[in-house]
RODO-2510 file (C-alpha; in nm, 4 decimals, decimal comma):
residues 574
     n   res          X          Y          Z
     1     m    -0,8175    -5,1473    -0,1370
     2     d    -1,1799    -5,0351    -0,0769
     3     a    -1,3198    -4,7282     0,1511
     4     q    -1,3421    -4,9319     0,4709
     5     s    -0,9807    -5,0043     0,4437
     6     r    -0,8386    -4,6502     0,4028
     7     g    -0,6441    -4,4899     0,6587
     8     r    -0,5385    -4,8078     0,8014
     9     a    -0,1332    -4,7995     0,8204
    10     d    -0,0374    -5,1705     0,7664
    11     e    -0,2837    -5,1783     0,4454
    12     i    -0,1936    -4,8422     0,2448
    13     d    -0,1293    -4,9398    -0,0671
    14     p     0,2528    -4,8559    -0,1690
    15     a     0,1455    -4,8055    -0,5798
    16     d    -0,0460    -4,5107    -0,4181
    17     q     0,1273    -4,3944    -0,1684
    18     w     0,5227    -4,3503    -0,2879
    19     v     0,6336    -4,0350    -0,4142
    20     l     0,9484    -3,8716    -0,5433
    21     n     1,1107    -3,6531    -0,2505
    22     p     1,2656    -3,3783    -0,5469
    23     r     1,4958    -3,2268    -0,2856
    24     t     1,6432    -3,6105    -0,2315
    25     g     1,5559    -3,7840    -0,5527
    26     h     1,4264    -4,0611    -0,3462
    27     y     1,1076    -4,2380    -0,3246
    28     e     0,9625    -4,1505    -0,0187
    29     l     0,5791    -4,3009     0,1639
    30     r     0,3393    -4,0001     0,2355
    31     l     0,0618    -4,1274     0,4804
    32     g    -0,1811    -3,8548     0,3280
    33     d    -0,1568    -3,4411     0,4115
    34     s    -0,1379    -3,5237     0,7772
    35     s     0,1552    -3,7007     0,7503
    36     a     0,3183    -3,4334     0,5705
    37     q     0,5141    -3,3511     0,8925
    38     q     0,6470    -3,7089     0,9700
    39     r     0,9556    -3,8543     0,8420
    40     p     0,9455    -4,0938     0,5158
    41     r     0,8340    -4,4194     0,6030
    42     v     0,9034    -4,7631     0,4553
    43     a     0,7070    -5,0746     0,4111
    44     p     0,7850    -5,4238     0,5936
    45     p     1,0101    -5,6402     0,4063
    46     r     0,8293    -5,9978     0,3308
    47     r     1,0100    -6,2537     0,2743
    48     t     1,0388    -6,6319     0,1346
    49     r     1,0832    -6,9025     0,3314
    50     t     1,4003    -6,9871     0,2252
    51     a     1,5409    -6,6178     0,3228
    52     p     1,7584    -6,5751     0,6167
    53     s     1,5933    -6,3728     0,8824
    54     r     1,6928    -6,0625     1,0013
    55     p     1,6092    -5,8080     1,2887
    56     e     1,3518    -5,5835     1,2662
    57     p     1,4032    -5,2306     1,3675
    58     a     1,2328    -5,1043     1,7287
    59     t     0,9568    -4,8599     1,5747
    60     s     0,5936    -4,8495     1,4822
    61     p     0,4614    -5,2167     1,4446
    62     s     0,2846    -5,1049     1,0977
    63     v     0,5323    -4,9021     0,9325
    64     p     0,9136    -4,9206     1,0820
    65     q     1,0848    -4,5719     1,0609
    66     p     1,4046    -4,5929     0,7413
    67     r     1,7695    -4,5740     0,7980
    68     r     1,9300    -4,2559     0,6032
    69     g     1,8843    -4,2958     0,2268
    70     d     1,6120    -4,5260     0,2492
    71     g     1,3972    -4,5173    -0,0784
    72     p     1,0947    -4,7358    -0,2050
    73     p     1,0575    -5,0494     0,0061
    74     g     1,3774    -5,2903     0,0170
    75     r     1,6503    -5,0125    -0,0731
    76     r     1,9527    -5,0771     0,1453
    77     g     2,0032    -4,7824     0,3194
    78     g     2,3315    -4,5393     0,3087
    79     r     2,4364    -4,2066     0,2154
    80     s     2,3180    -4,0390    -0,1130
    81     r     2,5943    -3,9791    -0,3612
    82     k     2,5688    -3,6475    -0,5909
    83     g     2,5032    -3,7305    -0,9241
    84     g     2,4273    -4,0310    -1,0963
    85     g     2,1467    -4,1166    -0,8112
    86     g     1,8656    -4,0541    -1,0579
    87     g     2,0193    -4,2638    -1,3188
    88     r     2,1065    -4,5810    -1,1001
    89     r     1,7270    -4,5817    -1,0289
    90     k     1,6479    -4,4963    -1,3680
    91     k     1,8679    -4,8262    -1,4807
    92     a     1,7268    -5,0388    -1,2332
    93     l     1,3604    -5,0182    -1,3293
    94     v     1,4909    -5,0620    -1,7022
    95     i     1,6490    -5,4215    -1,5793
    96     t     1,3293    -5,5250    -1,3716
    97     c     1,0831    -5,3845    -1,6216
    98     t     1,2844    -5,5309    -1,9488
    99     t     1,3495    -5,8571    -1,7986
   100     l     1,0286    -5,8888    -1,6677
   101     a     0,8427    -5,8852    -2,0080
   102     l     1,0710    -6,0766    -2,1861
   103     l     0,9755    -6,3760    -1,9614
   104     l     0,5723    -6,3324    -1,9994
   105     v     0,4124    -6,5305    -2,2795
   106     g     0,0846    -6,7370    -2,2433
   107     g     0,1051    -6,7956    -1,8561
   108     g     0,5168    -6,7696    -1,8582
   109     i     0,6295    -6,4759    -1,6933
   110     a     0,8915    -6,4134    -1,4480
   111     g     0,9942    -6,0750    -1,2454
   112     y     1,3855    -5,9505    -1,1168
   113     l     1,2406    -5,7029    -0,8366
   114     y     1,4669    -5,5225    -0,6327
   115     y     1,2523    -5,5073    -0,3041
   116     d     1,3006    -5,7626    -0,0047
   117     h     0,9362    -5,7077     0,0975
   118     l     0,8292    -5,9665    -0,2191
   119     n     1,0420    -6,2121    -0,1079
   120     g     0,6902    -6,3827     0,0789
   121     n     0,5257    -6,3548    -0,2538
   122     l     0,7607    -6,6121    -0,4268
   123     s     0,7560    -7,0059    -0,4348
   124     v     1,0444    -7,2504    -0,4423
   125     t     1,0626    -7,5734    -0,5836
   126     d     1,3178    -7,8008    -0,5242
   127     v     1,4093    -7,9778    -0,8599
   128     a     1,5832    -8,2662    -0,7346
   129     g     1,9127    -8,1898    -0,9091
   130     a     1,7832    -8,0916    -1,2659
   131     g     2,0023    -7,8546    -1,4309
   132     t     2,3162    -7,7012    -1,3590
   133     g     2,2372    -7,5691    -1,0099
   134     g     2,2097    -7,2184    -1,1345
   135     f     2,3401    -7,0018    -1,3834
   136     k     2,7080    -6,8175    -1,3438
   137     k     2,8189    -6,5029    -1,4186
   138     d     3,1389    -6,5870    -1,6797
   139     q     2,9059    -6,8510    -1,8725
   140     a     2,6337    -6,8758    -2,1059
   141     i     2,3017    -6,8477    -1,9388
   142     n     2,0110    -7,0635    -1,9875
   143     i     1,6201    -7,0276    -1,8737
   144     l     1,3613    -7,2089    -1,8825
   145     v     1,0594    -7,0580    -1,8561
   146     i     0,7074    -7,2223    -1,8140
   147     g     0,3517    -7,1035    -1,8450
   148     t     0,0854    -7,3861    -1,6989
   149     d    -0,2650    -7,4349    -1,7929
   150     k    -0,3764    -7,5291    -1,4382
   151     r    -0,7088    -7,3413    -1,3710
   152     t    -0,6169    -7,1534    -1,0855
   153     g    -0,7694    -6,7971    -1,0077
   154     a    -1,1204    -6,6677    -1,0619
   155     g    -1,2438    -6,6210    -1,4146
   156     n    -1,0101    -6,8966    -1,5498
   157     e    -1,2602    -7,1435    -1,6481
   158     a    -1,2715    -7,0884    -1,9906
   159     y    -0,8698    -7,2253    -2,0473
   160     g    -0,6849    -7,4955    -1,9505
   161     d    -0,7877    -7,8833    -1,9103
   162     r    -1,0823    -7,9263    -1,6790
   163     d    -0,9637    -8,0909    -1,3395
   164     s    -0,6483    -8,1356    -1,4995
   165     v    -0,3320    -8,0737    -1,2440
   166     g    -0,1836    -7,8609    -1,5307
   167     h     0,0953    -7,9001    -1,8430
   168     a     0,3597    -7,7253    -1,9642
   169     d     0,1471    -7,5264    -2,1846
   170     t     0,4049    -7,2579    -2,2851
   171     t     0,7715    -7,3369    -2,2769
   172     i     1,0292    -7,0881    -2,4028
   173     l     1,4115    -7,1509    -2,3382
   174     f     1,5746    -6,8380    -2,3361
   175     h     1,9192    -6,8620    -2,4006
   176     i     2,1405    -6,5131    -2,2775
   177     a     2,5174    -6,5129    -2,4518
   178     k     2,8380    -6,5529    -2,2461
   179     d     2,9348    -6,1962    -2,3450
   180     r     2,5572    -6,0594    -2,2409
   181     s     2,5120    -5,9375    -2,5680
   182     n     2,2459    -6,0773    -2,7303
   183     a     1,9632    -6,3555    -2,6452
   184     t     1,7300    -6,5793    -2,8173
   185     a     1,3969    -6,7290    -2,6471
   186     l     1,3094    -7,0371    -2,8207
   187     s     0,9095    -7,1741    -2,7834
   188     i     0,8973    -7,5302    -2,8242
   189     p     0,5162    -7,6354    -2,8914
   190     r     0,3181    -7,7882    -2,6625
   191     d     0,2121    -8,0831    -2,9243
   192     l     0,5787    -8,2015    -3,0063
   193     i     0,5974    -8,5399    -2,9837
   194     t     0,9331    -8,6306    -2,7979
   195     d     1,0599    -8,8667    -2,5292
   196     i     1,0029    -8,8006    -2,1599
   197     p     1,3114    -8,9269    -1,9525
   198     a     1,2742    -9,0479    -1,6243
   199     c     1,2850    -8,7706    -1,3160
   200     p     1,3374    -8,8183    -0,9683
   201     t     1,0788    -8,5869    -0,7767
   202     k     1,1319    -8,4104    -0,4778
   203     q     0,8128    -8,5411    -0,1930
   204     t     0,6911    -8,3176     0,0701
   205     g     0,8455    -8,5188     0,3056
   206     g     1,1759    -8,4820     0,1657
   207     s     1,2192    -8,8109    -0,0033
   208     v     1,2673    -8,8741    -0,3546
   209     k     1,0662    -9,0230    -0,6080
   210     e     1,1194    -9,1463    -0,9163
   211     i     0,8767    -9,0455    -1,2169
   212     r     0,9114    -9,3490    -1,5145
   213     g     0,9987    -9,2210    -1,8567
   214     t     0,7986    -9,1897    -2,1364
   215     k     0,8316    -9,2339    -2,5408
   216     g     0,6639    -9,0748    -2,7900
   217     t     0,4253    -8,8472    -2,6084
   218     r     0,3286    -8,4779    -2,6120
   219     f     0,6248    -8,2279    -2,4896
   220     n     0,3530    -8,0835    -2,2592
   221     n     0,3106    -8,4103    -2,0603
   222     s     0,6564    -8,3134    -1,8905
   223     l     0,4876    -8,1432    -1,6388
   224     g     0,1879    -8,1813    -1,4347
   225     q     0,1047    -8,5589    -1,5117
   226     e     0,1959    -8,8482    -1,3175
   227     g     0,3417    -8,6319    -1,0622
   228     r     0,6034    -8,4536    -1,2680
   229     d     0,7684    -8,1503    -1,1758
   230     a     0,9037    -7,8685    -1,3211
   231     g     1,2351    -8,0342    -1,3031
   232     c     1,1225    -8,2785    -1,5567
   233     t     1,0458    -8,0460    -1,7815
   234     m     1,3900    -7,9355    -1,7588
   235     r     1,5388    -8,2655    -1,8089
   236     t     1,3138    -8,3332    -2,1031
   237     v     1,4318    -8,0005    -2,2670
   238     k     1,7772    -8,0807    -2,2150
   239     a     1,7181    -8,4487    -2,3858
   240     l     1,5428    -8,2728    -2,6777
   241     t     1,7491    -7,9812    -2,7279
   242     g     2,1153    -8,0898    -2,6329
   243     i     2,1248    -7,7597    -2,3920
   244     e     2,1419    -7,7901    -2,0028
   245     v     1,8946    -7,5227    -1,7925
   246     d     2,0315    -7,3672    -1,5814
   247     n     1,7430    -7,2509    -1,3693
   248     f     1,3186    -7,2550    -1,4310
   249     m     1,0643    -6,9961    -1,4208
   250     m     0,6684    -7,0948    -1,3868
   251     v     0,3320    -6,9214    -1,3614
   252     d    -0,0091    -6,9878    -1,4333
   253     f    -0,2661    -6,7715    -1,6474
   254     n    -0,2907    -6,5214    -1,3690
   255     a     0,0248    -6,3987    -1,4525
   256     v    -0,0890    -6,2630    -1,8313
   257     k    -0,4412    -6,0868    -1,6888
   258     t    -0,2503    -5,9623    -1,3458
   259     l     0,0682    -5,8070    -1,5164
   260     s    -0,1185    -5,6338    -1,8379
   261     t    -0,3185    -5,4898    -1,6402
   262     a    -0,0649    -5,3566    -1,4023
   263     v     0,1400    -5,1976    -1,6865
   264     g    -0,2031    -4,9997    -1,8118
   265     g    -0,2657    -5,2627    -2,0835
   266     v    -0,0493    -5,3869    -2,3970
   267     p    -0,0767    -5,2576    -2,7294
   268     v    -0,1101    -5,4656    -3,0376
   269     c    -0,2665    -5,4641    -3,3832
   270     l    -0,4756    -5,6709    -3,5714
   271     e    -0,4595    -5,7010    -3,9782
   272     k    -0,8037    -5,8494    -3,9571
   273     p    -1,0831    -5,8196    -3,7174
   274     v    -1,1428    -6,1401    -3,4834
   275     d    -1,4432    -6,2792    -3,3035
   276     d    -1,3432    -6,6570    -3,1247
   277     r    -1,6217    -6,7907    -2,9552
   278     d    -1,3980    -7,0253    -2,7528
   279     s    -1,1431    -6,7655    -2,6020
   280     k    -1,4065    -6,4677    -2,6154
   281     l    -1,1932    -6,2383    -2,7860
   282     k    -1,3542    -6,0040    -3,0086
   283     l    -1,1754    -5,7122    -3,1705
   284     d    -1,1876    -5,4650    -3,4407
   285     k    -0,9387    -5,4703    -3,6892
   286     g    -0,6518    -5,2007    -3,5914
   287     e    -0,4519    -5,0922    -3,3123
   288     h    -0,5840    -5,1974    -2,9008
   289     r    -0,4689    -5,1752    -2,5692
   290     l    -0,5451    -5,5066    -2,3873
   291     q    -0,5101    -5,6148    -2,0501
   292     g    -0,7003    -5,8253    -1,8226
   293     e    -0,9346    -6,1328    -1,9629
   294     q    -0,8760    -5,9557    -2,2730
   295     a    -0,4639    -5,9823    -2,2742
   296     l    -0,4962    -6,3386    -2,2146
   297     a    -0,7618    -6,4365    -2,4861
   298     f    -0,4977    -6,2628    -2,6765
   299     v    -0,2278    -6,5117    -2,6378
   300     r    -0,4524    -6,8066    -2,5661
   301     t    -0,6635    -6,7824    -2,8822
   302     r    -0,5986    -7,0893    -3,1087
   303     h    -0,8565    -7,0028    -3,4008
   304     a    -0,8512    -6,5971    -3,4179
   305     f    -0,5095    -6,5982    -3,6499
   306     g    -0,3423    -6,7873    -3,9087
   307     n    -0,4421    -7,1442    -3,9791
   308     e    -0,5980    -7,1636    -3,6083
   309     s    -0,2921    -7,4033    -3,4877
   310     d    -0,0473    -7,4231    -3,2274
   311     l     0,2399    -7,2954    -3,4069
   312     d     0,0618    -6,9546    -3,4997
   313     r    -0,0824    -6,9053    -3,1186
   314     i     0,2837    -6,9317    -3,0523
   315     k     0,3996    -6,6400    -3,3190
   316     t     0,0836    -6,4128    -3,1468
   317     q     0,2455    -6,5035    -2,7724
   318     q     0,6074    -6,3610    -2,9056
   319     q     0,4388    -6,0739    -3,0453
   320     f     0,2596    -5,9858    -2,7441
   321     l     0,5784    -6,0672    -2,5478
   322     g     0,7722    -5,8359    -2,7911
   323     s     0,4894    -5,5450    -2,7149
   324     m     0,5099    -5,5949    -2,3575
   325     m     0,8531    -5,5323    -2,3454
   326     r     0,8602    -5,2166    -2,5368
   327     e     0,5690    -5,1012    -2,2953
   328     m     0,7736    -5,1504    -1,9976
   329     k     1,0940    -4,9682    -2,1416
   330     s     0,8267    -4,6862    -2,1811
   331     k     0,9110    -4,3673    -1,9942
   332     e     0,5172    -4,3933    -1,8825
   333     t     0,6217    -4,6851    -1,7384
   334     l     0,9545    -4,6278    -1,5652
   335     t     0,8625    -4,2831    -1,4197
   336     s     0,5363    -4,3837    -1,2435
   337     p     0,5874    -4,5414    -0,9106
   338     k     0,2144    -4,6861    -0,9194
   339     k     0,2696    -4,8764    -1,2153
   340     f     0,6079    -4,9919    -1,0891
   341     f     0,4390    -5,0976    -0,7636
   342     s     0,1585    -5,2516    -0,9326
   343     l     0,3760    -5,4911    -1,1987
   344     a     0,6221    -5,5877    -0,8795
   345     e     0,2950    -5,7311    -0,6746
   346     a     0,1614    -5,8762    -0,9807
   347     a     0,5079    -6,0294    -1,0712
   348     t     0,6253    -6,1878    -0,7702
   349     k     0,2347    -6,3321    -0,6609
   350     s     0,2872    -6,4938    -1,0094
   351     l     0,5946    -6,6388    -0,9955
   352     t     0,6949    -7,0283    -0,9149
   353     v     1,1500    -7,0485    -0,9177
   354     d     1,3625    -7,3663    -0,8110
   355     q     1,6198    -7,2717    -0,5446
   356     g     1,8955    -7,1209    -0,7633
   357     l     1,6349    -6,8271    -0,8311
   358     g     1,4031    -6,8372    -0,4843
   359     s     1,4962    -6,5146    -0,3470
   360     i     1,5214    -6,1165    -0,4598
   361     g     1,8714    -6,1095    -0,4635
   362     k     1,9092    -6,3803    -0,6613
   363     l     1,6745    -6,2839    -0,9563
   364     t     1,8008    -5,9370    -0,9139
   365     d     2,1747    -6,0614    -0,9536
   366     l     2,0029    -6,2664    -1,2994
   367     a     1,8736    -5,9121    -1,3804
   368     g     2,2206    -5,7679    -1,3656
   369     e     2,3244    -5,9997    -1,6297
   370     l     2,0671    -5,8583    -1,8818
   371     k     2,0852    -5,5032    -1,7845
   372     d     2,3125    -5,4507    -2,1507
   373     i     2,1248    -5,6367    -2,3976
   374     d     1,9478    -5,3903    -2,6351
   375     l     1,5776    -5,5314    -2,7517
   376     k     1,6834    -5,5324    -3,1050
   377     n     1,9546    -5,8569    -3,0102
   378     i     1,6720    -6,0596    -2,8277
   379     t     1,5205    -6,2596    -3,1258
   380     f     1,2161    -6,4986    -3,0422
   381     t     1,2108    -6,8083    -3,2281
   382     t     1,0300    -7,1361    -3,2678
   383     l     1,1548    -7,4991    -3,2446
   384     p     1,1064    -7,6043    -3,6249
   385     v     0,8479    -7,8752    -3,6647
   386     l     0,6775    -8,0770    -3,9354
   387     d     0,2809    -8,2360    -3,9054
   388     n     0,3460    -8,6014    -3,7480
   389     p     0,3646    -8,8386    -4,0369
   390     a     0,2097    -9,0976    -3,8395
   391     e    -0,1275    -8,9482    -3,8390
   392     k    -0,3937    -8,9075    -4,0622
   393     v    -0,6251    -8,6377    -3,8666
   394     k    -0,3009    -8,3863    -3,7833
   395     a    -0,2886    -8,2755    -3,4175
   396     t     0,0578    -8,3166    -3,3426
   397     v     0,4182    -8,2487    -3,4341
   398     v     0,7617    -8,4024    -3,4908
   399     v     1,0795    -8,1856    -3,4802
   400     n     1,2349    -8,1099    -3,8519
   401     p     1,6164    -8,1796    -3,8088
   402     a     1,7025    -7,9983    -4,1039
   403     l     1,5972    -7,6575    -3,9599
   404     a     1,5989    -7,7571    -3,5831
   405     d     1,9620    -7,9069    -3,5833
   406     p     2,1449    -7,5932    -3,7752
   407     l     1,9488    -7,3632    -3,5024
   408     l     1,9798    -7,5903    -3,2227
   409     q     2,3591    -7,5902    -3,3261
   410     m     2,3813    -7,2038    -3,3167
   411     i     2,2494    -7,1838    -2,9768
   412     r     2,4223    -7,4020    -2,8400
   413     g     2,7224    -7,2781    -3,0019
   414     d     2,6131    -6,9636    -2,8518
   415     v     2,6400    -6,8088    -3,1682
   416     s     2,3529    -6,4619    -3,2203
   417     l     2,0765    -6,4602    -3,4219
   418     t     2,0465    -6,1148    -3,5182
   419     e     2,1745    -5,9080    -3,7981
   420     v     2,3626    -5,6533    -3,5604
   421     e     2,5642    -5,9561    -3,3934
   422     k     2,6608    -6,0749    -3,7687
   423     k     2,8136    -5,7532    -3,8782
   424     e     2,9456    -5,7453    -3,5498
   425     q     3,1051    -6,0842    -3,5857
   426     a     3,1846    -6,0369    -3,9224
   427     a     3,4148    -5,7523    -3,8341
   428     k     3,5717    -5,9416    -3,5397
   429     d     3,6425    -6,2427    -3,7533
   430     a     3,8647    -6,0067    -3,9673
   431     a     4,0404    -5,8883    -3,6694
   432     d     4,1133    -6,2751    -3,5717
   433     a     4,2623    -6,3273    -3,8542
   434     d     4,6084    -6,3202    -3,7681
   435     a     4,5683    -6,4956    -3,4662
   436     k     4,4597    -6,8258    -3,6332
   437     a     4,7685    -6,8183    -3,8302
   438     k     4,9656    -6,8269    -3,5593
   439     q     4,6974    -7,0776    -3,3471
   440     d     4,7745    -7,2826    -3,6985
   441     a     5,1542    -7,2725    -3,6239
   442     l     5,1599    -7,4867    -3,3373
   443     l     5,0706    -7,8015    -3,5142
   444     q     5,4187    -7,7156    -3,7082
   445     g     5,7057    -7,9295    -3,5475
   446     n     5,8368    -8,2434    -3,3986
   447     r     5,6303    -8,5161    -3,2448
   448     a     5,7170    -8,7202    -2,9369
   449     p     5,7022    -9,0728    -2,9315
   450     a     5,3187    -9,2108    -2,7711
   451     a     5,4820    -9,3557    -2,5085
   452     d     5,6326    -9,0265    -2,3889
   453     i     5,3205    -8,8439    -2,3791
   454     r     5,1464    -8,7586    -1,9953
   455     v     4,8006    -8,6177    -2,0196
   456     d     4,5330    -8,6188    -1,7387
   457     v     4,1930    -8,6524    -1,9408
   458     y     3,8688    -8,4512    -1,8078
   459     n     3,4907    -8,4886    -1,9554
   460     g     3,4137    -8,1035    -1,9618
   461     g     3,0848    -8,1641    -2,1963
   462     g     3,1468    -8,4805    -2,3837
   463     p     2,9029    -8,8386    -2,3697
   464     k     2,8967    -8,9552    -2,0257
   465     g     3,1827    -9,1712    -1,9758
   466     s     3,3873    -8,9927    -2,2697
   467     a     3,7187    -8,9122    -2,0005
   468     s     3,7291    -9,3438    -1,9367
   469     t     3,6521    -9,4426    -2,2991
   470     t     3,9480    -9,2119    -2,3946
   471     l     4,1678    -9,3022    -2,1499
   472     n     4,1257    -9,6525    -2,2802
   473     w     4,1467    -9,5770    -2,6496
   474     l     4,4750    -9,4002    -2,5866
   475     q     4,6411    -9,6929    -2,3568
   476     n     4,4969    -9,9858    -2,5353
   477     t     4,4954    -9,8382    -2,9140
   478     k     4,7670    -9,5825    -2,9337
   479     g     5,0254    -9,6912    -2,6929
   480     v     4,9868    -9,4009    -2,4395
   481     p     5,0349    -9,5671    -2,1475
   482     k     5,1071    -9,2299    -1,8973
   483     a     4,7168    -9,1047    -1,9620
   484     s     4,5032    -9,0863    -1,6592
   485     n     4,1482    -9,0254    -1,6121
   486     l     4,0227    -8,7630    -1,3685
   487     g     3,6785    -8,7318    -1,4332
   488     n     3,4219    -8,4486    -1,5125
   489     a     3,6436    -8,0865    -1,5594
   490     p     3,5229    -7,8203    -1,3021
   491     a     3,3262    -7,6521    -1,5502
   492     k     3,1976    -7,6916    -1,8989
   493     v     3,3496    -7,6481    -2,2023
   494     a     3,2092    -7,5790    -2,5732
   495     a     3,4896    -7,6928    -2,7632
   496     t     3,7669    -7,9763    -2,6652
   497     q     4,0866    -7,8097    -2,5339
   498     l     4,4548    -7,8959    -2,4862
   499     e     4,6281    -7,7289    -2,1992
   500     y     5,0301    -7,7619    -2,2217
   501     a     5,3380    -7,5676    -2,1621
   502     p     5,5983    -7,4744    -2,3994
   503     n     5,8627    -7,7517    -2,3279
   504     q     5,5487    -8,0012    -2,4035
   505     a     5,4895    -7,8925    -2,7428
   506     d     5,6015    -8,2052    -2,8896
   507     q     5,3770    -8,4212    -2,6969
   508     a     5,0608    -8,1919    -2,7512
   509     r     5,1281    -8,2179    -3,1590
   510     a     5,1411    -8,5894    -3,1024
   511     l     4,8497    -8,6052    -2,9046
   512     a     4,6770    -8,4143    -3,1279
   513     d     4,7477    -8,6026    -3,4649
   514     m     4,6005    -8,8826    -3,2729
   515     m     4,2986    -8,6994    -3,1514
   516     g     4,2510    -8,5086    -3,4588
   517     l     4,2272    -8,1855    -3,2347
   518     p     4,2333    -7,8668    -3,4895
   519     a     4,4558    -7,6464    -3,4034
   520     t     4,1946    -7,4515    -3,2043
   521     a     4,2068    -7,6828    -2,9401
   522     m     4,5760    -7,6047    -2,8459
   523     k     4,6109    -7,3742    -2,5350
   524     m     5,0001    -7,3202    -2,5337
   525     g     5,1131    -7,1194    -2,1565
   526     t     5,3886    -6,8908    -2,1359
   527     a     5,5880    -7,0920    -1,8489
   528     d     5,7802    -7,4444    -1,8954
   529     a     5,6383    -7,7176    -1,6835
   530     a     5,8360    -7,9202    -1,4490
   531     a     5,9779    -8,2904    -1,5233
   532     r     5,6550    -8,5244    -1,5096
   533     t     5,3739    -8,2981    -1,5513
   534     p     5,1031    -8,4105    -1,7511
   535     m     4,9037    -8,2096    -1,9942
   536     k     4,5238    -8,1144    -1,9367
   537     l     4,3020    -8,2366    -2,2198
   538     t     3,9473    -8,1203    -2,1586
   539     l     3,6673    -8,2775    -2,3501
   540     g     3,3885    -8,0443    -2,4606
   541     e     3,0864    -8,0283    -2,5927
   542     d     3,1933    -8,0831    -2,9634
   543     f     3,3859    -8,4181    -2,8612
   544     q     3,1819    -8,7632    -2,9953
   545     q     3,4197    -9,0538    -2,9513
   546     p     3,8233    -9,0865    -2,9191
   547     g     3,9879    -9,0822    -3,2998
   548     a     3,6304    -8,9331    -3,4456
   549     p     3,6515    -8,5467    -3,5799
   550     l     3,5254    -8,3469    -3,3312
   551     a     3,1596    -8,1812    -3,4206
   552     p     3,1912    -7,8566    -3,6686
   553     p     3,1561    -7,5719    -3,5414
   554     a     2,7964    -7,3885    -3,5050
   555     p     2,6743    -7,2556    -3,8491
   556     q     2,6881    -6,8666    -3,8399
   557     e     2,3517    -6,8449    -4,0467
   558     l     2,0187    -6,9790    -3,9997
   559     p     1,8827    -7,1701    -4,2717
   560     k     1,5631    -6,8900    -4,4397
   561     d     1,2741    -7,0913    -4,3556
   562     v     1,3550    -7,0875    -3,9951
   563     q     1,0843    -6,8542    -3,7970
   564     q     1,2279    -6,5260    -3,5903
   565     t     1,1626    -6,1860    -3,5136
   566     q     1,3198    -5,9395    -3,2985
   567     a     1,1820    -5,7942    -2,9734
   568     d     1,2276    -5,4187    -3,1038
   569     k     0,9754    -5,4693    -3,4158
   570     a     0,6159    -5,4726    -3,3772
   571     v     0,4165    -5,7179    -3,5862
   572     c     0,0355    -5,7169    -3,6859
   573     a    -0,1372    -6,0386    -3,5591
   574     k    -0,3193    -6,1698    -3,8572
***
């Protein structure tokens, strides 16, 4: 804000004017010394176009009066409660800042902020049905974070492709465990050769245009090229990894510059001096605090570290991201209203999301799902790849199945990559030994004739058409005429399961023999079923085809050659 604009109520910088009232424990807007006798004022909310409108209070047109209990902008009014108020506010800041930093890298950032007035900063994209339609509280969450190299904003001429509509330059699939104890951030190399599936995209007038699929092309072409939007990148990631994305978040280069500046710089360390003419990054060996153009140059350079490849740039970005997370969780950030509000503005102005995350309220809900994850249980890793064998001059890469398959199995199976979680899992496995023995006993006993088996078949995650294929196989191959195809299950399941009543146990055992179901798939209820009631067979993500063994459970250990690091560890670039 320049000197000429000071004193105008509608242009007051909240980062400068919000102070903590020691009597109430609330942040309040003080309009200079002359306003000391005035009541605290609250900045008016700004809304996204998708948010429903609400009537404004009939007070000052520039700065409305607050309700009792008001805090910083967007905080809902209400009575202050004794004890715990400051703790709740601090936890909110921790959630906001941690998740904010977690989704930043090389142009990839997302903010989870509690203030309604920031809604107007968000850009919202209709992805025409890509993904699940939104994360769910009782399931694992998969958020796709995209950083585009589109040259927007002053000072960005040195980066990205000139005159390009932008690519998926930096892509991270962020998997949050179902029990919210851990998370995995999987980087996908932009130069990976893969297939981009056909993609319906929503046009400005509301019509849908299908973009043709492309085989054997760079992954970064899944965005921007030929009119592809972020929904196309979501579909490409599902085809590549077998993991369906819930939501996406996308930004351009400016996010790194504005957010690193807002937080007061991000600490990094170098094992050697750097002088890169392309990115204009020039740093001595040792520790530095980077912001603005320097921060962007650090995460964008390809010639300063390692073997000057995009894979080494990804490692540098992950190191920067981990440092940003630790910085945002520091007391210096959490207790500084100036830093917090600067971060809030910078994050939301940089952010494009799908409709499932198209408001501050929805982003706050997502933040709530992340609040208990410790940094030591957040793992950064990269999809394992090999140099493209079809090229003499190595410019692209292909998936390395020997390393990628077990890694993706662990993510799909919701298995943590952190050592802390593995120890906890080992203790849990020991406690489950007795339960497993009881489960195995469910397969012991009589079998009903095939003609007496009644079962409804649902597809809860198997290949398309699995319920229909299984029905035909049961009726025509196994002599089970009382089977029915009920289509898609209400929700996806990772593992195939057979639900039945105690008085249907002989039918269940017979069906398990036919289908090759393990004891863990048997889910017996507690009450007997009425006559002619069918059992419920839900085909999970482990289902391949009827009669074939289910896919093996996800491995509990990664191959040692898979690159990974935890967010709580400081690593120097080299």
